[in-house]
PDB file of N, CA, C and O in Angstrom:
ATOM      1  N   UNK A   1     103.808  57.765 110.462  1.00  0.00           N
ATOM      2  CA  UNK A   1     104.828  58.533 109.766  1.00  0.00           C
ATOM      3  C   UNK A   1     104.367  58.898 108.356  1.00  0.00           C
ATOM      4  O   UNK A   1     104.616  60.005 107.879  1.00  0.00           O
ATOM      5  N   UNK A   2     103.705  57.971 107.708  1.00  0.00           N
ATOM      6  CA  UNK A   2     103.220  58.210 106.352  1.00  0.00           C
ATOM      7  C   UNK A   2     102.152  59.301 106.342  1.00  0.00           C
ATOM      8  O   UNK A   2     102.082  60.082 105.394  1.00  0.00           O
ATOM      9  N   UNK A   3     101.338  59.365 107.359  1.00  0.00           N
ATOM     10  CA  UNK A   3     100.285  60.376 107.456  1.00  0.00           C
ATOM     11  C   UNK A   3     100.889  61.772 107.522  1.00  0.00           C
ATOM     12  O   UNK A   3     100.402  62.693 106.865  1.00  0.00           O
ATOM     13  N   UNK A   4     101.931  61.931 108.301  1.00  0.00           N
ATOM     14  CA  UNK A   4     102.591  63.231 108.430  1.00  0.00           C
ATOM     15  C   UNK A   4     103.195  63.657 107.090  1.00  0.00           C
ATOM     16  O   UNK A   4     103.112  64.826 106.714  1.00  0.00           O
ATOM     17  N   UNK A   5     103.789  62.726 106.385  1.00  0.00           N
ATOM     18  CA  UNK A   5     104.374  63.024 105.081  1.00  0.00           C
ATOM     19  C   UNK A   5     103.305  63.473 104.085  1.00  0.00           C
ATOM     20  O   UNK A   5     103.525  64.417 103.327  1.00  0.00           O
ATOM     21  N   UNK A   6     102.177  62.820 104.080  1.00  0.00           N
ATOM     22  CA  UNK A   6     101.079  63.175 103.167  1.00  0.00           C
ATOM     23  C   UNK A   6     100.539  64.562 103.507  1.00  0.00           C
ATOM     24  O   UNK A   6     100.269  65.358 102.607  1.00  0.00           O
ATOM     25  N   UNK A   7     100.379  64.858 104.792  1.00  0.00           N
ATOM     26  CA  UNK A   7      99.891  66.166 105.224  1.00  0.00           C
ATOM     27  C   UNK A   7     100.885  67.259 104.814  1.00  0.00           C
ATOM     28  O   UNK A   7     100.482  68.329 104.359  1.00  0.00           O
ATOM     29  N   UNK A   8     102.176  66.988 104.976  1.00  0.00           N
ATOM     30  CA  UNK A   8     103.202  67.965 104.590  1.00  0.00           C
ATOM     31  C   UNK A   8     103.183  68.223 103.087  1.00  0.00           C
ATOM     32  O   UNK A   8     103.313  69.367 102.652  1.00  0.00           O
ATOM     33  N   UNK A   9     103.025  67.187 102.310  1.00  0.00           N
ATOM     34  CA  UNK A   9     102.975  67.351 100.849  1.00  0.00           C
ATOM     35  C   UNK A   9     101.749  68.161 100.444  1.00  0.00           C
ATOM     36  O   UNK A   9     101.836  69.006  99.554  1.00  0.00           O
ATOM     37  N   UNK A  10     100.619  67.916 101.078  1.00  0.00           N
ATOM     38  CA  UNK A  10      99.401  68.676 100.785  1.00  0.00           C
ATOM     39  C   UNK A  10      99.601  70.151 101.123  1.00  0.00           C
ATOM     40  O   UNK A  10      99.199  71.024 100.354  1.00  0.00           O
ATOM     41  N   UNK A  11     100.215  70.430 102.262  1.00  0.00           N
ATOM     42  CA  UNK A  11     100.470  71.819 102.659  1.00  0.00           C
ATOM     43  C   UNK A  11     101.400  72.500 101.654  1.00  0.00           C
ATOM     44  O   UNK A  11     101.165  73.645 101.269  1.00  0.00           O
ATOM     45  N   UNK A  12     102.439  71.809 101.236  1.00  0.00           N
ATOM     46  CA  UNK A  12     103.370  72.375 100.255  1.00  0.00           C
ATOM     47  C   UNK A  12     102.651  72.669  98.943  1.00  0.00           C
ATOM     48  O   UNK A  12     102.878  73.718  98.340  1.00  0.00           O
ATOM     49  N   UNK A  13     101.804  71.777  98.498  1.00  0.00           N
ATOM     50  CA  UNK A  13     101.067  71.984  97.252  1.00  0.00           C
ATOM     51  C   UNK A  13     100.097  73.161  97.352  1.00  0.00           C
ATOM     52  O   UNK A  13      99.954  73.928  96.400  1.00  0.00           O
ATOM     53  N   UNK A  14      99.438  73.305  98.486  1.00  0.00           N
ATOM     54  CA  UNK A  14      98.516  74.428  98.683  1.00  0.00           C
ATOM     55  C   UNK A  14      99.280  75.750  98.677  1.00  0.00           C
ATOM     56  O   UNK A  14      98.845  76.716  98.050  1.00  0.00           O
ATOM     57  N   UNK A  15     100.411  75.795  99.370  1.00  0.00           N
ATOM     58  CA  UNK A  15     101.217  77.017  99.396  1.00  0.00           C
ATOM     59  C   UNK A  15     101.747  77.337  98.000  1.00  0.00           C
ATOM     60  O   UNK A  15     101.758  78.501  97.598  1.00  0.00           O
ATOM     61  N   UNK A  16     102.180  76.332  97.266  1.00  0.00           N
ATOM     62  CA  UNK A  16     102.646  76.543  95.898  1.00  0.00           C
ATOM     63  C   UNK A  16     101.528  77.080  95.009  1.00  0.00           C
ATOM     64  O   UNK A  16     101.748  78.005  94.228  1.00  0.00           O
ATOM     65  N   UNK A  17     100.356  76.517  95.120  1.00  0.00           N
ATOM     66  CA  UNK A  17      99.213  76.975  94.337  1.00  0.00           C
ATOM     67  C   UNK A  17      98.875  78.430  94.651  1.00  0.00           C
ATOM     68  O   UNK A  17      98.649  79.227  93.741  1.00  0.00           O
ATOM     69  N   UNK A  18      98.841  78.775  95.941  1.00  0.00           N
ATOM     70  CA  UNK A  18      98.517  80.153  96.326  1.00  0.00           C
ATOM     71  C   UNK A  18      99.604  81.133  95.866  1.00  0.00           C
ATOM     72  O   UNK A  18      99.298  82.260  95.479  1.00  0.00           O
ATOM     73  N   UNK A  19     100.850  80.710  95.908  1.00  0.00           N
ATOM     74  CA  UNK A  19     101.941  81.559  95.429  1.00  0.00           C
ATOM     75  C   UNK A  19     101.810  81.817  93.937  1.00  0.00           C
ATOM     76  O   UNK A  19     101.951  82.956  93.490  1.00  0.00           O
ATOM     77  N   UNK A  20     101.543  80.782  93.168  1.00  0.00           N
ATOM     78  CA  UNK A  20     101.370  80.947  91.725  1.00  0.00           C
ATOM     79  C   UNK A  20     100.154  81.808  91.396  1.00  0.00           C
ATOM     80  O   UNK A  20     100.185  82.611  90.463  1.00  0.00           O
ATOM     81  N   UNK A  21      99.102  81.636  92.158  1.00  0.00           N
ATOM     82  CA  UNK A  21      97.889  82.421  91.945  1.00  0.00           C
ATOM     83  C   UNK A  21      98.136  83.904  92.199  1.00  0.00           C
ATOM     84  O   UNK A  21      97.731  84.749  91.401  1.00  0.00           O
ATOM     85  N   UNK A  22      98.797  84.219  93.305  1.00  0.00           N
ATOM     86  CA  UNK A  22      99.041  85.625  93.623  1.00  0.00           C
ATOM     87  C   UNK A  22     100.068  86.248  92.675  1.00  0.00           C
ATOM     88  O   UNK A  22      99.950  87.425  92.335  1.00  0.00           O
ATOM     89  N   UNK A  23     101.065  85.487  92.244  1.00  0.00           N
ATOM     90  CA  UNK A  23     102.048  86.002  91.290  1.00  0.00           C
ATOM     91  C   UNK A  23     101.396  86.275  89.943  1.00  0.00           C
ATOM     92  O   UNK A  23     101.668  87.296  89.312  1.00  0.00           O
ATOM     93  N   UNK A  24     100.551  85.380  89.511  1.00  0.00           N
ATOM     94  CA  UNK A  24      99.835  85.565  88.251  1.00  0.00           C
ATOM     95  C   UNK A  24      98.944  86.803  88.307  1.00  0.00           C
ATOM     96  O   UNK A  24      98.868  87.560  87.339  1.00  0.00           O
ATOM     97  N   UNK A  25      98.281  87.004  89.423  1.00  0.00           N
ATOM     98  CA  UNK A  25      97.417  88.179  89.588  1.00  0.00           C
ATOM     99  C   UNK A  25      98.248  89.457  89.605  1.00  0.00           C
ATOM    100  O   UNK A  25      97.822  90.479  89.067  1.00  0.00           O
ATOM    101  N   UNK A  26      99.423  89.410  90.213  1.00  0.00           N
ATOM    102  CA  UNK A  26     100.287  90.595  90.272  1.00  0.00           C
ATOM    103  C   UNK A  26     100.785  90.983  88.890  1.00  0.00           C
ATOM    104  O   UNK A  26     100.884  92.171  88.585  1.00  0.00           O
ATOM    105  N   UNK A  27     101.097  90.013  88.053  1.00  0.00           N
ATOM    106  CA  UNK A  27     101.571  90.326  86.706  1.00  0.00           C
ATOM    107  C   UNK A  27     100.463  90.880  85.823  1.00  0.00           C
ATOM    108  O   UNK A  27     100.747  91.603  84.868  1.00  0.00           O
ATOM    109  N   UNK A  28      99.215  90.560  86.115  1.00  0.00           N
ATOM    110  CA  UNK A  28      98.098  91.071  85.323  1.00  0.00           C
ATOM    111  C   UNK A  28      97.717  92.496  85.706  1.00  0.00           C
ATOM    112  O   UNK A  28      96.986  93.150  84.963  1.00  0.00           O
ATOM    113  N   UNK A  29      98.192  92.993  86.844  1.00  0.00           N
ATOM    114  CA  UNK A  29      97.839  94.335  87.304  1.00  0.00           C
ATOM    115  C   UNK A  29      98.415  95.369  86.345  1.00  0.00           C
ATOM    116  O   UNK A  29      99.599  95.325  86.010  1.00  0.00           O
ATOM    117  N   UNK A  30      97.574  96.298  85.906  1.00  0.00           N
ATOM    118  CA  UNK A  30      98.009  97.328  84.978  1.00  0.00           C
ATOM    119  C   UNK A  30      98.327  98.600  85.751  1.00  0.00           C
ATOM    120  O   UNK A  30      97.453  99.185  86.392  1.00  0.00           O
ATOM    121  N   UNK A  31      99.582  99.018  85.685  1.00  0.00           N
ATOM    122  CA  UNK A  31      99.995 100.243  86.348  1.00  0.00           C
ATOM    123  C   UNK A  31      99.655 101.429  85.450  1.00  0.00           C
ATOM    124  O   UNK A  31      99.813 101.371  84.230  1.00  0.00           O
ATOM    125  N   UNK A  32      99.193 102.485  86.068  1.00  0.00           N
ATOM    126  CA  UNK A  32      98.882 103.695  85.319  1.00  0.00           C
ATOM    127  C   UNK A  32      99.669 104.861  85.903  1.00  0.00           C
ATOM    128  O   UNK A  32     100.059 104.844  87.071  1.00  0.00           O
ATOM    129  N   UNK A  33      99.891 105.857  85.085  1.00  0.00           N
ATOM    130  CA  UNK A  33     100.569 107.060  85.552  1.00  0.00           C
ATOM    131  C   UNK A  33      99.690 108.252  85.252  1.00  0.00           C
ATOM    132  O   UNK A  33      98.864 108.210  84.339  1.00  0.00           O
ATOM    133  N   UNK A  34      99.864 109.312  86.015  1.00  0.00           N
ATOM    134  CA  UNK A  34      99.113 110.533  85.780  1.00  0.00           C
ATOM    135  C   UNK A  34      99.686 111.236  84.550  1.00  0.00           C
ATOM    136  O   UNK A  34     100.893 111.193  84.311  1.00  0.00           O
ATOM    137  N   UNK A  35      98.823 111.878  83.778  1.00  0.00           N
ATOM    138  CA  UNK A  35      99.347 112.605  82.616  1.00  0.00           C
ATOM    139  C   UNK A  35     100.180 113.810  83.064  1.00  0.00           C
ATOM    140  O   UNK A  35      99.950 114.383  84.128  1.00  0.00           O
ATOM    141  N   UNK A  36     101.142 114.174  82.234  1.00  0.00           N
ATOM    142  CA  UNK A  36     101.995 115.315  82.542  1.00  0.00           C
ATOM    143  C   UNK A  36     101.198 116.592  82.299  1.00  0.00           C
ATOM    144  O   UNK A  36     100.599 116.773  81.239  1.00  0.00           O
ATOM    145  N   UNK A  37     101.201 117.473  83.298  1.00  0.00           N
ATOM    146  CA  UNK A  37     100.478 118.726  83.163  1.00  0.00           C
ATOM    147  C   UNK A  37     101.329 119.736  82.400  1.00  0.00           C
ATOM    148  O   UNK A  37     102.546 119.810  82.570  1.00  0.00           O
ATOM    149  N   UNK A  38     100.653 120.508  81.557  1.00  0.00           N
ATOM    150  CA  UNK A  38     101.361 121.568  80.852  1.00  0.00           C
ATOM    151  C   UNK A  38     101.490 122.774  81.773  1.00  0.00           C
ATOM    152  O   UNK A  38     100.878 122.809  82.840  1.00  0.00           O
ATOM    153  N   UNK A  39     102.271 123.744  81.374  1.00  0.00           N
ATOM    154  CA  UNK A  39     102.484 124.933  82.208  1.00  0.00           C
ATOM    155  C   UNK A  39     101.169 125.669  82.437  1.00  0.00           C
ATOM    156  O   UNK A  39     100.932 126.174  83.534  1.00  0.00           O
ATOM    157  N   UNK A  40     100.311 125.738  81.425  1.00  0.00           N
ATOM    158  CA  UNK A  40      99.036 126.433  81.546  1.00  0.00           C
ATOM    159  C   UNK A  40      98.148 125.746  82.584  1.00  0.00           C
ATOM    160  O   UNK A  40      97.499 126.424  83.380  1.00  0.00           O
ATOM    161  N   UNK A  41      98.110 124.422  82.587  1.00  0.00           N
ATOM    162  CA  UNK A  41      97.306 123.686  83.561  1.00  0.00           C
ATOM    163  C   UNK A  41      97.850 123.872  84.964  1.00  0.00           C
ATOM    164  O   UNK A  41      97.076 123.941  85.918  1.00  0.00           O
ATOM    165  N   UNK A  42      99.170 123.954  85.109  1.00  0.00           N
ATOM    166  CA  UNK A  42      99.773 124.155  86.422  1.00  0.00           C
ATOM    167  C   UNK A  42      99.422 125.535  86.952  1.00  0.00           C
ATOM    168  O   UNK A  42      99.130 125.684  88.138  1.00  0.00           O
ATOM    169  N   UNK A  43      99.446 126.548  86.088  1.00  0.00           N
ATOM    170  CA  UNK A  43      99.097 127.902  86.509  1.00  0.00           C
ATOM    171  C   UNK A  43      97.642 127.968  86.950  1.00  0.00           C
ATOM    172  O   UNK A  43      97.327 128.594  87.962  1.00  0.00           O
ATOM    173  N   UNK A  44      96.758 127.330  86.202  1.00  0.00           N
ATOM    174  CA  UNK A  44      95.342 127.314  86.544  1.00  0.00           C
ATOM    175  C   UNK A  44      95.113 126.608  87.881  1.00  0.00           C
ATOM    176  O   UNK A  44      94.334 127.083  88.707  1.00  0.00           O
ATOM    177  N   UNK A  45      95.782 125.490  88.092  1.00  0.00           N
ATOM    178  CA  UNK A  45      95.629 124.764  89.349  1.00  0.00           C
ATOM    179  C   UNK A  45      96.189 125.569  90.511  1.00  0.00           C
ATOM    180  O   UNK A  45      95.643 125.533  91.614  1.00  0.00           O
ATOM    181  N   UNK A  46      97.264 126.288  90.272  1.00  0.00           N
ATOM    182  CA  UNK A  46      97.859 127.111  91.334  1.00  0.00           C
ATOM    183  C   UNK A  46      96.945 128.265  91.710  1.00  0.00           C
ATOM    184  O   UNK A  46      96.836 128.624  92.882  1.00  0.00           O
ATOM    185  N   UNK A  47      96.278 128.855  90.695  1.00  0.00           N
ATOM    186  CA  UNK A  47      95.368 129.981  90.959  1.00  0.00           C
ATOM    187  C   UNK A  47      94.132 129.507  91.694  1.00  0.00           C
ATOM    188  O   UNK A  47      93.587 130.253  92.508  1.00  0.00           O
ATOM    189  N   UNK A  48      93.666 128.286  91.436  1.00  0.00           N
ATOM    190  CA  UNK A  48      92.482 127.754  92.114  1.00  0.00           C
ATOM    191  C   UNK A  48      92.743 127.517  93.588  1.00  0.00           C
ATOM    192  O   UNK A  48      91.818 127.606  94.396  1.00  0.00           O
ATOM    193  N   UNK A  49      93.974 127.217  93.957  1.00  0.00           N
ATOM    194  CA  UNK A  49      94.314 126.958  95.352  1.00  0.00           C
ATOM    195  C   UNK A  49      94.329 128.231  96.183  1.00  0.00           C
ATOM    196  O   UNK A  49      94.208 128.170  97.406  1.00  0.00           O
ATOM    197  N   UNK A  50      94.475 129.378  95.539  1.00  0.00           N
ATOM    198  CA  UNK A  50      94.561 130.661  96.271  1.00  0.00           C
ATOM    199  C   UNK A  50      93.262 131.075  96.851  1.00  0.00           C
ATOM    200  O   UNK A  50      93.177 132.124  97.490  1.00  0.00           O
TER     201      UNK A  50
END
């Protein structure tokens, strides 16, 4: 019975560690956005598609 309890505690600790690791990595991710195009850039891009 004690062996099962120790194995369960180890599994819980590993899952907790992996959860903290992935959460920490997610918070470090830097989101970027595309710059807003001006009307002149939109016209140029539209003409290039033709």
